[in-house]
Steps between C-alpha positions, in 0.01 A plus 500: 500500500770650287853584612423869547198429720698250707783749547256773601321270745830393655625856533177596676530199732863582579410860582211404729680209664841667548451596867420137581758330278790712626420549868675804645328546836309325774165641391520345153639180655195471726268574207674235290457244779128577525462494122673165461280354773187621317626373165583159644147471635354606164725285282369158435698188572576476130862568404363672189316769698625832357529647850786259573736706285423811703532303824845384389609856418379629836662209686832579334474869591411414861794260527741758359373765744528262797856408396592870488355551847696202633820629340444846646431358847816290483703802388361717779566229759856463375551877505393512866760242603 
């Protein structure tokens, strides 16, 4: 694969995956959770399984979304006091 093809493939991936790699709402969060569960079942136990990279990306996005929710909940609780 040449550089141009790799760049094109990555840009396509980034476009398709964007809603799941930068979670903005609960619907995409729930979809990402379901997707990661499916991918984990499909990925072999091998650390070289190519799905592991996608699992890592989704796990990072899920963690970031959960941290934002926790921060928002803490802010709202503090605002009510």
